[in-house]
N, C-alpha and C positions, 0 to 999 in steps of 0.2 A: 210654702213650708209643708213637708209631708206630715201625715198623721202621727208618725213616730216622733218627729221633731216637736210637734205641738204638745204631745203628751209629756215628753221629756222637759220641755220648758214649763209646763204646768206643775210638774213635780218639783222643779227647781224653785219656782215661785212659792209653792206651798212650804217647802223647807225653809226658805228665807223668812216668810211670814211667821211660821211657828217659832223659829229661832228668836225673832224679834220679840214676840209675845212672851216667850219663855224667859228671856233676859230681863225684860221689863217687870214681869211678875216676880221673878226671884229677887231682884235687887231692890224692889220697892216695897216688899212686904216681908214681915217676919212671922206671919201666921202660918201655922202648920198645914192647914188645908191648901193654901196657895203653893206651898213647897211640894206637897203631894202632886198637885197638878203639874208643877214643873217637871217632876220625875216622869209623869205620864207623857208629857210633851217630848221629853228627851227620848223615851222609848219609841214614841211615834216617829220621830226623826230617824232613829236607827232603823226602824222597819221600812220606812220609805227609801232610805239609802240602800238597804238590802235589795228591795224591789228594783231600784234603779240599776244596781250592779248586774242584775239578771238581764235587763234591757241592754246595758253596755256590752255584755258578753255577746249578745246576738248582733248588736249594731254598734261596733266600736267607734264609728265616725261621730256618734252623738255625744260621746264623752268629752266634756270640757274640763279644763283645770278649775278646781275649786279653791278659792282663796281660804287658806286656813288661818283662823284667828285663834291665837293661843288663849288658854284659860287664864283669867285674871288671878292674881295672888289673893290669898285670904286677906280680909281687912284686919286691922289691928285687933278689933273687938272679937272677930271670929278666931283669930290665932290665939288670943288669950283664953277663950273658952276651950279650944282644942288642946291647949298645953296642959290643962288641968286633968286630962284623962289619965287614969291609972294604967299600968301595964296590963292588968287583967282586962280592962275595958278595951284597950287596943287589940289584945288577942281575940276578944269576942267579936269586935268589928271586922278584923281580918278574916275570922272564921266565916262570918256571914258573907263577906265579899267572895271568898273562895267557894262557898256553897252555891253561889249563883253564877259561877263560872263553869264552863263546860270543856269537853275535850276538843271542841272545834272553836275557832275564833269567834268572838262575840264583841260587839262594840263596848268600849269601856263605859260610855254613857248609859248603855242598856243595863250592864251589870250593876252600875250604881243606882239607876232608877228602880230596878226590880228590888234591889236590896233596901233602898230607902222606903219603898212602899210596903215591904213585907216585914223585915226584921229590924231595920235600923231606925224606925220612926221614933222609938223611945229616946234615942240619943239627941234628936233634934239638931243635927249638925249640918253644915252646908255640903253640897255635893262636891265642892272643891276640896274639902278635907278628905273625902273618900277617894277622890282622884289621887291625892297624895299617898294614901294608904296603898292604892293599886301600884303606884310607882315603887313603893317600898317592897311590896310583894314580888314585883318583877326583879328588883335589884337583889333580893334574897334568893332568887331562883324558884319561888313558889308558883310563879306564873310565867308563861312565855308571852311576848308581845310583838306587835307589828304596828307600824305607823308612828306618829308623833305623840308620845304620852303627855306632852304639854298641852294637847288639845283632845279632851276626852271624846269628842264627837268624831275625831279623825284617827282614832287608834283602837286597836282590838287586843284582847287578851284571851288566853286559853290555859287550861291546866297543862303542865308539861307532859310529854309523852312518857309512858312508863317504860 
């Protein structure tokens, strides 16, 4: 195995391990500190994938198909909490998500992670809810997207071209 192939495999293993830890931490804890950590892990995965894309651009033979797992739906408890948000709160959330989106494509998980860590911490809502808000923003033409919006780690959004 060449050095490039070894490095690529190590990146893939790192991503898989981080994803496992992230899912375990998120779904087994309701504490805010853990949820911040999950947001940080999500951003880390996004950055690793961006680095990997640069490698794939130079060495296309290294790219392997990634199995995309769709985001799970909100639990009944989560959906109930989210359904109680007022239109003003939803507008505020959408504004925060838009403020962390740029004119170039950015991973949805990264936009959500940054937003959760900075502005959205007071809402204490799951990342899955914010992924649904991103879908709504795309549907309303407030964001452009690429990839599968059903999997926040495998989709990207940007502000529409002016």
